C-alpha angles and dihedrals in degrees: 000000000000130000120206104236098165091123091056093049089050089054095041094127089068096039092092084082090068102050110008120145134237087267089059100036107020129236094327094057094120094052094041096050093042092053092045091048092048091054092045093048091050090056097037111028111191097193110064103156135052089242090056092047091050091049090049092052090049089048092054093044087060090061091068090212096116134040109262093242091053092056090048090052098050113125120239088255093052093046093050091046097051090044090057090050093050093048090047091053089053091049092050090048092051098039098095089055102040091106093047107052093170092058091044091051092050092050090049092049089050090053093244092118129033095241094213092128124067143157114245127219086259092062093249124126118242135191114214119225112195145063 
């Protein structure tokens, strides 16, 4: 399943506020980026259907970072927030290659980059949820 994230790519210069590191934000980076992502997600929800929410939960279960029941119990707000952070991380990863899609594709195929972000035939940017 794909999510249209064109608006996030267009705003990528400000996306550091959603997933920046301790180097970028200091010791409170986790709190700062979570709060920024929560506010962004409230204004720009990425998951608008039950199918998208289910796909997002499945996506995060694959990470193995959280107990399965925790992912299932995330509130709508938490799910939207972490989805924004994950998309932002993919945008930041792909940013150096956004003008060279062939190079980006080769790095994804080699396993160097996650490959979750792509440009569709319609010119829009999409984040891929799935294995």
